[in-house]
Structures are given as structure tokens and as C-alpha cells.
N, C-alpha and C positions, 0 to 999 in steps of 0.2 A: 199216565202217571203211576209209578209204583208206590203203593201204600206202605209205609214203614210199619214195623210191628209194634213199637212202643213209644210212648212220649211221657216225659216227666215234667209236670207243671210245678214250679216253685212259687209258693205264696206264704211268706212268712210275716206279713204286715198286718194280718187279721187279728184284731183285738176283741176283748169281751168285756162287758160291764154287767154285773148282777147275774152272771151265768149266761147271758145271751151274747152270741157272737155278733160283731159288726158286720155290715154288708155294704159296700160301696158299688159305684158304677164299674170300677175296675174289676172288682171281684165277680160281678155278674158277667163281665166280658169274657174272662178267662174260663170261667165255668161253663158258659155257653159254648165256647170253642172246644173245650173238652168233651162235652156231651155230643157234639156234632162229629168230632173226630172218632169217638167211641162208636157212633152209629156207622162209621166207614170201616170199622174193624180194627182200629188202633187200640192197643192195651194201654189204659191210662194209669199212670202212677202220679201221686201228689206228695211233694214234700212241704210239710207245714207244721204248725204247732197245734196244741190242743183245740183253740178257738177255731182254726181253720178246718180241722177234721169235723167238729160240730157243725160248721156252716155248711159244709159239703153235704152232710147227711141231712140237714134240714131242707136243702133246696134240691135234693134228689140226685146228687152225683155219686155214683158208685165208683170206686177206684181202689187201686193198691196204695194204701196210705204209709208214708214214711214219716215218723214223728221227729221233729225238731225239739230239742230241750231248751226251750226259751219261754219266757213269760208272755201271757196274752194280755196282761193289764195295759190300760191306756194311761200312761204316765211317762214323764221323761225318763224315769229309771227303767221302765219297761222298754222303752225306745232304745236306750243305750244298750241294755243287755241283749236285745234282739240283734243288734249290730255286732256285738262282741262274740256272741254264740253262733253266729252265721258260719264260723269256720268249722264247727263241730258236726260234721255231716255223717249220718249213719253209714256204717262201713259198707253195707251191701250196695250202696249207690255208687261207690267208687268203681264198681264193675259194670255200671249201667251202660247200655248201648241203645241208641235211639235219638229222639229229638229231645233237647233240653229247652224249656220254655220258662224264661223268667217272667212272671206275670207283671213286674214293675221294674222300673230302672233303679230301684233303691239297692243300697249296699247289701242288705240282708237277703235279697233275692238274686242279685248278681254274683255275689261272692261263691255260694255254693255251686251255681252253675258254671262258674269259671274253673273251680277246682276239679269238678267232674270232667269238664272238657279238656283240662290240661292232662288228666290222667288217660283219657280216651279221645284223642284228637280227632277220630273219625266221626264222632258225634256232631250233629248240627245244633248249634247254640243260637237261640233267638231271644231278644229281649224287647219287651213291650215298653215303649217310650211314651208316657202319658202326656208329659209337658216338661218344660224346662223352668224351674222355679227361679224367681229373683231372690236376692239375699234377704230382703225384708218383704213380708207379705202382709196385706191388710187383713185385719179380722183375727189376728193371733199374736201371740208375744214375741218379742225380739228373740228371746232364747229359743222358742219353738222354730221360729223361721231360720235361724242359724243352724240348728241341728238338722232340720229337713234339707236344707242347702247343701251341707256337708255330706249327709247321707246319699243324697241324689247325685252329686258331683263325684263322689268316689265310685258310685256305681257306673257312672258314665265312663270314668277314666279306666276301670278294670275292663268294662264291657268293650270298649274301644279296642283293646288288645286281644281279647278272648272270643268275642262273639262272632258269628258269621253274618248276622243281620240285626238291625234295629227296626222293629215294626213301629213306625211312628203314627200314633193315633191322631190323625188330622194333618193337613198340609202345613199350617202354621207351626206345629210341633217339629215337622220335618225341617222346616226352615231354621228353627231354633237350634236343632241338632248341629246343622252345618255351622251355624254362628259360633258354637262352643267347641268346634274342632273335630266333630265326628265326620269321618270321610264320607262324601256323598255316595260312594259306591256301596256302602254298608247300609244306606237308609232306604227303606220302602215305606210309603204311605199306605196305611190300612184304615178300616172303618169299624164302626160299632153298629149293632143291629138291634132288632126287636123280633119277637116271635109274633109277627103280625096277625096271621090268621087266627091263632089261639086267643090272642087278646081281643081281637074283634069279635069272636064267638062269645066270649065271657061278657064284654061290655054291652053287646047288643041285647042282652037278656034284662039289663037294668033299666027300668022305665021311670024310677022316681029318684029325684036328687035329694039328698039328706044334708049335703054340706055345700056351703058357698065357695069355700076355697080349700086347696090342699097343697101342703109343701111336703116334698119327700126327698130327703138328702140327710147327709150327716149333721147331727146337731153341733155345728162348729160355726164360729164367727166367719171363718173364710167362706163357708157355704150359705151365709145369710141368714141363719136361723133366728138371730137376734134382730136383724132388720125386719124380718117378716112379721114379728110381733109388734114393732112399731108401725109398720104399713098397716096391719090389721086395725090398730087403734085408730088410725085415719078412717079406715073403712067404716068401723063401727060408729064413727061420729056422723056418718051419712045413713048408714043402714044398721040401726041399733041391734037388731037380732041376727046379724050376720054370723055364720059359724065357720070356723077354720079348724082343720085337723092337721097335725104334724106327725108324719111318718119317718122314722129314722131312729138312730142311736147316737150316743155321745158319752163323753166322760161324766162321772158323777158331779164334777164341779160345773160343767156346762148345763147339765140337766137341772141342777139346783138353781143356777143363774136364770135359766129359762122360766122356771117355776116362779121364782121371785118376780121377774118382769111381768108375767101374766097376773100375778096377784097385785102388784103395785099399781098396775094400769087398770085394775078392776075388770079384767077381761075372762074371768073364770068361767062365765057362761057363754063365752064367745070363742075360746081357744081350748082345744082338747089335745093333749099329748097321747098318741096311740103306741109310740115306740115302733120297733122294726117289725115288718110283716115279712115272713119267709114263704108261706104258702102262695103259690103262683095265682091260684084262683081267688083267693081272698084278697090279695093285693089289688088285682085289676077290678074286682067288684067294688072295692073301696074307692079306687080312682074314679070309676064310672059313676059313682054315686055323688060325685062332686062336680062343681060348675066351672071352676077356673083353677088352673095350676099356677102356683106362684114359685118362682125361682130367683131371689134376689142374691145370687151368688157372685162372689168377688173373684173366684178362679175356677175355670172349667177348661177341658181340652176338647170334649165332645158333648158331654151331658147327656148320657143314655137316658136318664129320667125324662128329658124333653121328649124323646122318641116315644117313650113308654106312654106318657101322658097324651101325646098326639094320637097314638094307635088307639087309646081308650076314647078318643073323640073330644078331649078338652082343649079349649083355647090356652095358650101358654103366654104368660107374662114374665119377662126375664131382663135382668140387667144386660146392657149392651157390652158384650165382651168381644174384642177383635179375634180371639181364638175360635169362637163358635159361630159368629155371625155368617161366615162363608159357608158353613154346614147347613144351617137351618134357614138362612136367607130371610125372605118376608113372611115366613110361615109362623114366626114369633112376633109377639109385640114387644118391641125393644124399648127399654127405659134407660136413660143416662144413668151410669153407675152411681149409686148412692143417693139418688133422687127419690126418697121414700114418699114424698107427697105426690109426685107425678105417678109413681107406681100405683099408689092407692087410688088416684083419680081414675086410671085406666081400668082397675079392677072394678070400681063402682059402675063405671060406664058399661062394662061386660054384664055385670049383675043386673043392672036396670034395663038392659036391652038385650034380652035372651036371643033374639034373632041374629044379632051381630056375633054373640059368642058361639052360637051353633055354626054359623058360616065359617068362622075362624077355625073352629075345631074340625069341620068337615074338610076344609082344605089341607089342614096339618095331617089328617088321617090319609088322605090320598097321597100326600108327599112322602110320608114315612114308609110307605109300603115298599119303596125301593131297597130299604136297608134290611135285608133278610140275613139271618145268622148262618143259614147253610151256605149260602154263596160266599159269605165272608170267611167262613172257616175253610172252605175249599180253596180259596185264594191265598190265604195264609199258608196252608199246607204246601201248596205249589212253590211259593216264594221261598219257604225254608228249605224245601227239598232241592230246588234248582239252584239256590244260591243267589248271589247278586253280581 
């Protein structure tokens, strides 16, 4: 396989709150792919805005950065301005030659890639398709749902014409792409991974558990952050001194709501908000200090955090979502979506029977070993180069 000289990653959806850039599973995914391609000798370019550049620097991705003039704020205004400004591409990129890699299927990532592809048709243009959203989503407002839907569908419409391949993260996502009219010939199913050996090396050094539960995801209703507080209220009714930590980021509105919930439920001594953790070692030390990983999310396409928790040896309790059950199989304790009392009951059972939790965690660690970033990055490179 001939290794291309350059690759341009487009990531314009990264926001910031209080000077801290957000980080999602999708961001981890493209950054890990970029790092592995870089190790293979590919020159990495990144088209993003200020928050994206800051995130890359915090997680150790060195690249040639091209700055988009668009806001990083988490708001409807910021969302709309990102979409509108996606046409204002730095002029030097109109001569770019190599792989164009849209990190999401959203308008603001697809439009720049399509414009560069149209200028230089010999480029290979790949779009990562994380999922196909419904018009109305649980856990967020109707206006947010509708804007998200339009943004994504425009991205799919433009990508259908200009892309060479859609990289569908999971088989269910691939099937949904066909359902909305993306040609099967353009769809290839790919995976997400973990840095398994490095995570195991870090987590194996942690001998003492300081926290009973951990949630690590964006602080948003769609990701279950408000559900997890209600779940923990039930846990505390059985285990009064149970400690939960929340790792992630969110809008000021959501963080304020989260703080109010914790205070109203008198859980200040039981629930601690840590915010985002960018340092790899600190992140997995913190996970390894926890007993159970909780993910009461209402929408996922892969959920990299599940694999990360498994690699750190934690048992995972998660809402039963059809998009991710085929990936994680019986290595996750599945709870009917929205059943907070049943969720809490399972968490209590794991906390009161450490041998069961340890066994579930060990099974998960063995299972997730198969998802290695190096193999995944190599597979994607081959798909993009050879076409479909």
C-alpha cells in the first residue's frame, strides 16, 4: 500500500466553555487516527477553530493547523454561525492535495471538504458517519433536535455527491445510511478503539478505589448526565456514603442545572463534578480509582468510553441501546432505557458484591483488547486509498 503524503482532518464542531475545549468520543476517534497516520509518515493538517486547536494541543496532537473563523461557544447562535462560516475556507487549502477527512457528517465539516474536493477532484474525500439522528431526540429541546437534524442531513446530502466513501462507525449506522439513500457502494463499516496496553499499564498500578461510581461523557441530557444524578440518589438511599464522580464538559446552562440537581437532592457529599480530563494518564488513573462505570445515555453509535472503562477494568452499566448492543454484546450490564431504579439496583449489587464487579470488569478487559487503534487506522487508510 502506497502511503499518501498528506491528510487534512476537518473538525469544526469542537466548542469551549470557560476557556476549556470540549472533548467527545468522536474527537478522540479522529485524533487517534491522525496520530497513528502520523506515525506512518503522513503529514497531518487540521482545519478547525480556536477550541479545536487548543484541544489538539492539550491531547498531544502536533499538526499543521488551519484556523476557521467561527465561534467556539456552545449555543444555538454558535451552532448556526459555525454552519454559515463553513464556506469561508483558508485560501491555502484550496490547493490542498491528499486525503480529506471530515471527522463528522455535519454540515460544518462536510462543506469545507466538498469545496476542496471540487477544486481538486483527485483528492480522496472520506466522511465519518457517526449515526443518523431522528428529527426529535430525547434529552434535549425540540429546537436543538431540529437544528441537529438539518445540519446532519445537509451534510449527508452534500457528502453523497462529493465524497468517495462514508466511514460508518458501526453496522447499525451503515444500515441507517442505506435507509436514507446513501449508495451502498459508498459505505464501509469501521470501528473505534482504545490504547489498550497503555491503559492497562496505568490502571494496573492503582490498588485503592476512591470512588464508587464514575460517569464520563458530555454533560447533556441526551448523554444521560441528569439521569445519572437521579440514579445516584437511589444508590445513596441504599449506600449512604457512596461517591460518584462526573468527568466531562457541558454548556453553562447544563452545568448550572446539574449543580442545582445535586444540591436539591442533597447529594453534595456524594456527587463531585470534575470537569474534562485531557491528560491521558490522569484520565485513566481516575477511572481505575472507581468501582463502576455508569452510562445512562439515550444515544450512542459506538461509545468509546465503554471501551476505555473496560480497558481500565471497570464493570459497565448502560442503557440498552440497539445501536451499541451488537458491539459490546454481553460484556455490559444492560438496563432498559430510562429505568433509573433498575439501573441503581444493578449498581448497588455490584458495589455490595465486589467479586461480581471484578469478574465483569475482567471479562470486559479481555473483550476490548481486540479494538486496537493502530489496526483501525491502517484499515481506514486502506479503505480510503483503494476506494469502494
